[in-house]
Steps between C-alpha positions, in 0.01 A plus 500: 500500500734353759429692823785674675339557839352175632376443857678194645207345686252221435124498507488270805721748690272789401192301604657406835591867559142616425353235734743593778370859489180361658645237733569579866827420664800621699742744337768389748463137395506593130803723549690227685410251218632732229825568691555134584445404137772745401754427768517250789767689691257756650656794315226556239274802508190551286375847408274677251774556241876548462440874522323450834784280624774741405312784666473287820867398490610868471258599779641228724865593429444868602803619299619863550355750254734545209635146510584360162369183331717351224245362253497312169479770234182359350191449717132601516447867599300404810810348664680831466195684626488285815867548568464875470185499718720380787738792456764277329701568185507239217840469331498299175753232418514455123444157346677250281290447188581131458336384829344823635696478822629812675865567418667393825815699428293820509406447865826642630441822308141539625538414868538783754475539876127556452443167323295260710328263256564312172184404304579276205238369260498184291342625179294354211489147643878455531710467809862590569759402759444697819841421651678826403217702652490289816875556542477871440205540737696322775811703447305827529245382754209557265157345496449281191153482345439258209211583266385172342165634378579404138704185582245244624642147457233288671655297783855536370577840651349675800775755554870508584571410862761773520255775405339692785170505311390316184180627333267302270186620324171327415360810331262487202753471217753286683574131456264289719294808577259515794369834366695669773717425801865487591708246685821606675774306678655705783830378642496680838217394736499837674438681170232250405322554833503877451357467149220278624417749774477787253282313255263384776390861539388530136140459390415179317442507125130466419409156376244668269783701345681170446191346346477779247866439417429130451212573265700755303796267448263223404394721207864568413576129524227435251658745259819290503379300199630616163165570342345684791820704554501608132140616540593686821791665319274617214250639751773702674598646165137574409470717811837666445663325792853359516503142630773574749304795642202274560698205651739704705215704645320176584786318672617793711480378855488837670352819349755779540259740679452254786824312467615471864154448647439204269851376550468486879242221529513137614418232245139372512409146593424390138829649378694309768324176406572554131873568566526173701312312222727632226817410694388148595357410161764657280692268266819598319412343164349818357793708627747259340319511163497876504870508581575260214309721255683806633839340447395386152380851402818660631714254302313589179550873527830694446751467788470780761155604392311344794576679828535268798496181291831379647365501854501151653259367593245682289122447478436788246219663690505764228709496187660829382697548179696803383399643163618802305140619439233398748201602285623307198566185704161516674317550169680207339422272792133602523453444128635149554261442792728566798398764756794712612562837666766749599310587816596357838470589866878486550689827511859615559581644843626858497825571687507763777533847351846551649631170363460508118784260454265224617268549204388146391589526132459131423160482666374805308625372168343156550156637590513744209562224244311191610164357406327214687386183329241234582659194656340218697468124485182496293677649198626210287869484409405544135346837584808595705710437189263693281504796742884494490494495118278809496707681758860412407519723190350789696753455782776520239352815352360327190 
């Protein structure tokens, strides 16, 4: 069975992380090292997660209650929850299916006198041209936030210089994961200073909590092999558990009951050291191989069936495909030895109740029809072609 969820971290990184849980040192020095590794211009900011960073940015901005945030119509629910926690109103901007970018022409219909922020997300591993959103933000004096959590490109992209804030994630299922952590670039020094001041008042994440995380993901990393994963899958079924329930429950960073308390912590010393290590040691070869396999798979499937595949550049962090019947497609793939699912943490953003015309119809349709495939550099091209041969008839309704 080719695994769908695979932790992008090596055993030496995991060993180093475990050792650092016992090593003394300065958090300030480790924080500076991580930020300097990400950006030499002094505008980088390291935090516990992208969720933590967004919460800090909104705290620092102190926007009036009821202010509106124009947001990409597909995101993780926690981002909406954080926006609403600050008394703000998320307003979805529907997407273009071909590259998963927000439809720039919809901005003029969504903006009001209450609009203060645009939050656009590069989704699935692709990236789109930010220029129309930069221009619109300047015309309307809006703050532009760029969510790059799914668009890691090694040293090739660290954020758009015209964005007020660019946000990158090193969470457990992300490319080049450090099992947690976020790195932001903040354009205005005054805003960056305020964010640092706010975070300095947070408690520090326990290094023992981080050690448990390292041990847990070491186990998951061990399950990345095809044989062990097949055994794990059978065990889940034996106990009446769905694989996605087990994995999604395991990788959840912040339990909902204590969401904001856990969110509002500073990264621990071993986490900071692991973030710096992942940045400094990362090579683009694996990313390039994954991208090549993604482009190959997209070319072998019916045109228009792979949302976001036309985004350029594209690293294919996850690979979705639209199918007429999700259960049929998943069964066919699993029989052929390819793990797949219809479950995902991404969800459409609901429009304000008094603005039903902003319903994100494209976003809802996409999420209702897609399944997610295994795709990474370790899968041979021959297996990519075989997966396409299994899936193509299903996509066409055969």
